[in-house]
N, C-alpha and C positions, 0 to 999 in steps of 0.2 A: 499642481497635486497638494496637498495641504501636508502640514507637520502634523506630529501629532506629540504631547508630553504626558505620556501613562506616569499617576502617579497612584503610588501608596498601595503597590501592586504588589502581589506575596510570587514571588518568581522562583520558577520552579527550572533549574537549569545545572548540567555540568556535575550531578550526585548535592548541590543544595537547596535550599528551601529558605528564605533571607524575604523582607520586605523591601523595596526600592523603587527606583522610577527609572523610567526608557524614558529618552528622547529617539522621534523618527524623523528624520530629516530628507527628504530626496532620495526615495528608498530603501533606505539603511540607515541600520541605528548607531548615531552619533553618541551618544552616550547611554550609560549605566552606571547608577550612582543612589546610593542611600537615602540622596537628595538630591535635586537637580533644578533649579531657580529658572522662572520662565523666561527662554530666553526675547529679549523682544526684538531680536532680527537673528538669522542666521549668517551674513555676512562675514564673518571670524573665519568659517568655514570653507569658501572659496575666496579664489583673486576679484581685486574689486573691478568689477565694469558695470559702466550704464544698462547695461542693456538686461542685466541680473537684477531681476525682483524676490524678495526672499520670501519663503513662504511663511503664511500664517500659520499660527502653531495653534492646536485643538487642543485642551487641557480633558482627559476624563479622568475621572477619580475613579483605580480600583480598587479603593480597601474594601477587604476582605472577599476579593476575588482572587484568580490563582491566573497570572502570565505563564503559558510556557512557547516553548520556540513550535512552528508552523508544523502538523504533522506531513511526513513523505513517507508516501504509500508506493512501497515499491513494486505491488500489482495489482492492478485494475483492468480490466476490460470494457474500454467504453463504446464499445460498438464502430466505431466511426473508422476507416469510413464501408459501409455496405450493409451494414446492419441497426441500422440511425433506426429502426421502428421500433427497437428495444433500449436504446439511449446514443446519445451523441456525445462529441469532446462537450457542448455547450451545458447540456442539461446535468451531463454527472457530473463536470466539475464546477459547475449550480451548485449539488447537491453537497461536494464535497466543501467546499468555503464555507459552506453552514455548519458543515460539521468540524471544521481546523484542520482541515487537510489543505495543506497548503501547495504543495507537489506532490504529484502523482509521475509514475512510469508505466503507462500501455503496452501490452501485449500486442504478437503479432499477426494473434487470426482473427483478422478483419475478414472485406471480400473486395477488393481483393490481399492477398495474405502479403506482410510487409516480411519480403524476401531477396527485393535485389535491395539497393542505394536508390534508384530513381523512385520505386513506393516509399521509400523511407524518406525521400523529403517531400514526396507529396503529402505525406501524413504531416509534416511537419509546419505546413504552409498548411494545411487546413484548422490547427491545434492554434496558429499565429493568430487566424481571427476568428476563431471561438473560445477555447478556454479561460476560463475565468481564473486558473490555478495555475502556478508554473508546471512543466511539464517535458518529458523521456521519450524517448518508444526504445524499445527492442527491438533486435531483428530476430527474424524466425529462421532460422538453422529449418535445409532439410536436407537431402542425401544426396544434394548437387549443385547446393551452391558455397561452398571451401572457397572458390574463388573470391566471390563477394564478403563474405569474410575477413578474410585476407587483409581487404580494402576499406575496412571499417575506421573512420577517424576515429580515436579512444577520446578525444577530448568533446564528441559529442553525441556518444552512442552511449547508452547505461549498460548495456549488455547486450547479449546471445542466447536466443532463450531457442532451447532445446526440447521437444515435444517424446517423451518416453514411451504416454500410450496414447491412443490414438482418440479419444474426446474428445478432438479439440478439429477433423476433419482430414487433410490432405497434409497436415506436417508429421507425421509418424517419424521418427529417426532411429531408425533399427539395423541400417549396418555399422557393426563393431569399429570395422578399420576409420568409418567417417566419422564417430562418435573420437575416437581417440586423437584424429587429426586435429577436429575443433577445437578439442581442448587444449591440443598442444601448440594452437595455431592462431587462436584466436589474441584480438588485441586489446579484449576488453573482458571481462568479468562473465562466466559461461551461468545460465540461472539453468535448473531443470524442471520439467515437472513427472516425477519418477513414482510410475508404475508400470507394472510388466504385460505386455499385451496378451502374451501367450498361455499368461493365468485368468488375465479377466474374459478372451473369449472362452477358455473350457469353462471356465463357474458360469458365463451365461448361457452354455448350450447346456448345461444341469441343470440352469432353472427353467431355462424354455421348454424341454421334453418335457420336466414336469411340471407347470405351470400355463403352461402355452405364454400370451400375453398378460394371463392378469397375476405377475409378480407381483406385491407388496412393495413401499419403498424400504421395508423393516429390512430388504433384502440386496440394498446397494449397498453396505459392506460386507455381504459376504460375498457379492460378484467381485466385489471391486477392493480385493481383500487385504486385511494388511498385511498378508506373508506379500502378494502383487505388489504392496508399496518396496517393504524391505528387501526384495531381491533385483529390481531395480534400482533403488538409490543406493545399494552394495555395488552393483555393480559400475556403475556414474563413477562413485567413489574409490573404487579400483582403480580405475582408466584414471583418473584424478591422480591416483597419486605417485603411479609408474610415467606420466607425463611432467609432475609437478606443477600441476594445473591449480588458478583459482576455481573453486564450484562451489557454488551457493545450491540448495535445495529449496525449492518454495516451498508452499504450505504442509510441511509436516502432519501424518494426523497418524503415529503409530508410537509408544513406546520404545520399540526395538530398533527403531530408525537413529533414536541419541547418541546410539551406543557409536555410531561411523561420524559420527562429528569431530572438530578439533575440541577440545576442553582443556582449563587450565594455562592457559594465555590469556594475553589481550588478543583484541580482533587483529587489532592490523597484524598479528602475525600467524594468526588463523587461513589456513590451505581450504579446509573446507568448512564452511560458514550452511547455515541453518533458519528459517524463517518458518510463524506458524500463523494463522491466521484467526481471525478473531472467532470464527463459527464454530472451527475444531476446540475452541475452549471455552465459550460460551454452553454447545449443546453436546449432545452424547446417542448414544443408537437406540438411549428410552425414550429418545423424544418425535422420532418419526413416526409413531401415530397419532402425537397430536398434531405436527406439520406436514410428513406427508412428500409431496415436493419440494415444499417451498425451503426446505436443507436440504437436496437434493446435490450437495457436490460432486468433483472429482478433484483431489482422491475423494473419497467418502468422511462421514463423520463416525468416527466408530466407538469405543467403548467408553466408560467412564473412567475407566484403571490409563487408558490411552491419554483421555482428557485430564484426568492428573498429572498422569507423566509431563504432558508437555506446559502446563504450567509448573511444575518443578526445572522442567528446564529453561522455563524465563528468570526465575527464583535460582540458577545455580549456574548462568550463562551457559548453560550448554548451546540452545536456542540463540541466535541475536537479534531478531529485528521480527517485531509484528506487522502483519499487512492483513490486508482486505481479501484478496482473491475478487476485486468487487465486480458482478458479475450478469448484469440484470438481461433477465428473459420475463415477456408479456404473462400473465397469470392463462393468460387461454390455454401460450406451449406446456406452461405447467401441469396443463388439467391433461394431457393423456396420458397414455396407457407407459410403464415401468419404463422401455425400451425405446420408445419415442417421446419420451417425457425428457427436456436436456436439461446438463447440469446445470448449477451456478445458481444463483441472486444477489442481489442486492444488497451495501454493509457501508458504504461511507461514511452516510451523512452520521451512519451511530456508533461506529468504531475507537472513536474517540470517549464516548460518554459511555459507551458499554465496558472499555477497559476501566474508566473511572470509576464507574459500578464494583470491579472486582478489588479496585483500595479501597472504597467505603466498604465493604465485606472484608476486611483486614486481610485478604489473599495475595495484593499484592503493594508493595510501598510504590508513591507516586514517586519517586528518582528513577524506579524502575520502568515505570509507563514510559516516562521521557526517553529516559535513554533507550528503548528500543522501539520506539516509534520515530527518536527522531537524531539523537547524536546518531547510534550507529548506522540507521542507514547513510547518511551523510560521509561514515568514517568505511565505510563497506565499498560503495557504491563512489568513493571520490568526489565527492560534490564541491562544487567551487561555494565558499560562502555564505555555504544555509549549515541549515540542522542547529542551529545552536544562538541565544544573547550573546551575542559579543559585538563590539565595536567596531564597527566596519564594515560587521556582514549584513546582506541583503535581509529587511525589517518582515521577516515571515514570524509571525504571532497571533497565537491564540489566549483569548481571556477567559478563564472558565469561571460561572458558577456553581460553585459546590453543594449549594444547596440551595437547588433551585427543582425543584420533582417536577416533570413532566413526564404527561403519557404520548407512548406515540399510535400515531394515526395516520389515516388515510390522506385528512386535511392537511397535515404538516412532513408529509414523504416530500421529499422534491425530486427522488426516480421519475425519470421519463413513466417506466411500466410502472409505477405507481403503489406498488403497496414492496410489504417489508416481511423478513422473519420473525424482527420487533415487534410487529404491530401490538398491542395490549400491555406492552413491557412498558413499567415505568422508571425512568429511570433520573436519579436522585441529582444528579449532575446536567446544566445546560451549556454551550458555548453562547457565549455575549458577544463577541465580539473577533473577528477574525482580520489579520492582516495582509497582502499577500506585494509583498515590493513595496511596503510604506501606504500601499491602500487599501482604503479600509473597506473592504470586499464585503463582510457582513459586519451585521450589526444589528443586535435584539430583533432580529426574525425579517430583515429589512437587508436583501443582496443588489448589491450594486454590480448591476448587468453590464455595463459600461465598460465596464472593466478590464483586458487580457494580459493573462501570465507571462512572463519568457518560457523560451527555451532552458534548460538546465545543461551548462557544463562542469567538462570533470575536470579532473587535473590526474597528470601521470610521473611516476619518480623517474 
């Protein structure tokens, strides 16, 4: 592995923006300074050994470009194993590094579902051979696997995922006593998909009775309604507060849910935290007429008022994390009628540039984009030595050209499914380079497909 000296970068890190150099050696950030002399060798960092060969140091002139910590996406569905016609750990992590994402946390609703520790081990083995970015996997909760949850090693698992809406197959957890027990006994953070199944089913019956199978996609936020989201989130938060547990609400989609979150305190003191996904910030219900099934996600994209409230929640620190819920499906699957059309879509290649577009529009400071997509994710999940540009940390970095307009088109989309809801959109920023553990995984349109990421590890108090 080569070392790298990144010169004259505009570094965005820990609330500051400054011009400086970063030296990368042996997977790590060795030095961050206003100016670093080109090292003749790196032997000063090692015990002398006749077997040691100092890495060559490649200099990269980053003048005018912005260097950020690598993005950590805490919610993806890479479809591996069992659903790999849609995407897999290689194809989607390849798209991830092209988008500046250096670490991801994958959800358990694969085939088979990740609801035993043995299946979790198998998934990690697959990732070790296929994933180009660093990886971790959520353990899936059911109504029957509390004993397995108790046995989770908190240093190796990012969290337990509870699906409180049945859109993901047979993983609905609807036993209140079980939910309470998971919250109180899980050794790791509990994250939830919060939608009330009774409300959704009642709304579905009403629309089906009126329209049969000819329900328009515009009905999606009415069927999977704001009330369904709030009621489910409210009940989960109540149980979490009763048990004193840490609870993370994934993909918030409504203004009202924000009142349930802890606020006015540092992230490390919060017990109830929340996340918003890029599509809930970028789109609103007026976009269904234009994009239809391409923006059918669960929870549904909702009103412009909800969209604005979510952005405000980022700015005032009510919302802690920005993620994707990257969930690819083939276009032929999306072409089905409303009740047969799967929810979800691909986003991870475009998550950073989409958020930078909000920065260009004056809607969010650059420091906030970085904090919500890197620092806060590392802090919330207690990820070891990642999420910051710090000496001694793993060199997970992304270099961005803020003034390199490009348009999303089929020929530059890397998802296995081959499409994006952003097709035809012009972004002002482009990812120039991505380093994963010091390896130049992506550089100016070229992906190093030979490299494999590492399993994330977690610290606990």
